Structure formats: C-alpha cells, structure tokens
C-alpha angles and dihedrals in degrees: 000000000000092000092047095050092045092051090049092049088054087056093054103271119138117228119228118186123233090249092054092049093049091051092049095046098043093182105061092200087068110084103183125074100234098193092049091049090049091049091052093048091050092046097049099039108043094146093056113090116257093244091055092048089052089049089055091049091053090049092053095045095045106049115192103244145044088222116101098215094044091051093045091052092047092050093045088057091051092048096049102030102030130250113286114234136171130208139164113269132179090276098041133273113002129193124216144157128254115205124216096189133034100227094174094055108032093179090067092065126087113243116194133171126200131179126209092020103191117216125182124207112173104301092345118107114184132171116198110205101239131005125188112213120195117190090341094310121116097228101161135034122197123195116196134196129195111260089207090064110078090201094054101084135169087249090059090051088053090050090051090054089054090051090052091053089061098039100043106016094163090073090059098050085087098036123131101167139020120201127192117190145159093202092263104051125030137186127196130199146152127269094266098037118118123219093273090059096050104105130210113264123195102231096207089064099028103077096060124103 
C-alpha cells in the first residue's frame, strides 16, 4: 500500500488518510464525496443553470437500481456521455449535458488516492487496500497482496475483489477499473470480467493518470 500510494503521489495524486476520509464522509455507507462531486460539476459546467447542475448531482448520487451491474452501466454512461439534464430556457424546456470529468484537460480534475477505504454495508465492514477517487468518485479499486508470502497470489487478490463486490456493492456502482497485484505482478480488468479476462498491467506505468 505504501509503495502504491507513493507511486501515485509521484504521478500527481494527492494522498488522503483513512481518518481524513472517514471524517469527510461521516456516513461510511456513502462511497462518493458529494461536495467534491458538486465542486467538479460546478467547475466543468458553468454555463448550465445551477438548478440543472443540482439535478445532475442528484442523478449521480441516487442511481436508479439496487442491482450492481445495472447501476454500474448507468453510471458508466453518465461518466462517458455526460449526465442528461433539462431546464427552462427562453424558448421553453431545453436539454443539455453535465460533465463529471474534464477529459480534454486532465489537469483540471482532482486525483486522490486513499488506502484502507472503509465501507459499511449493514453489518459488513470492509476496507479495500487502495481506492482512486477522481472528482469525488471512486473509479478504481486496487487489492494488494504481500509478495513475500508465497500463498498471497495475484489470483487471491482478484478473489478478494470479487468478495468485496458482494459484501459492499455500493462501492462498485462507480467503478471503472479493478486491479489485483502482489507488488510485482498486476492484472487489471473491468467489473464483470472473470479471471481469464484480467490482463497483465505493468505497474511502473500503471499508476499514472
């Protein structure tokens, strides 16, 4: 975890400790950082009326389903295609897009890394090793195993990620990437990918934006 967070900091991520995140979130069943998401929406969409920006924030924070895959697909569409909003213009109701990420100017986004990111789900209390949070959204989860332990393999890190998906699904509503690593080898895949579809990822280049 220390190596991962240090590498990410070298790439421009800001480190936030578990204690700081817990204080900011308050409710540990809530996985997004609402005020950071709001700040990004306001920053990237200044021409969209405030009511419509608030509408977009509500849409992102209240996904339409209780199903993990359905919510992840809905959010992926919002992330890549913008959040659809409507508001009253001079000529009647107007539709527009609200963007959560500035893809054209990456430096305008907020890149944060946190380790031991506690998430509560009922009586479940889980702490994924490393979470990458972009503009208040937990877009990547990294599970690490100790390379000094011959029983702690990349495959076991992958299995742990699958367990998290069942125990704390709300964290993965917003997921874009899963990474399993033992600090030497790493594999990356999507939320629904099985082990055979997790591909090798060169760690030295992986942590960059």
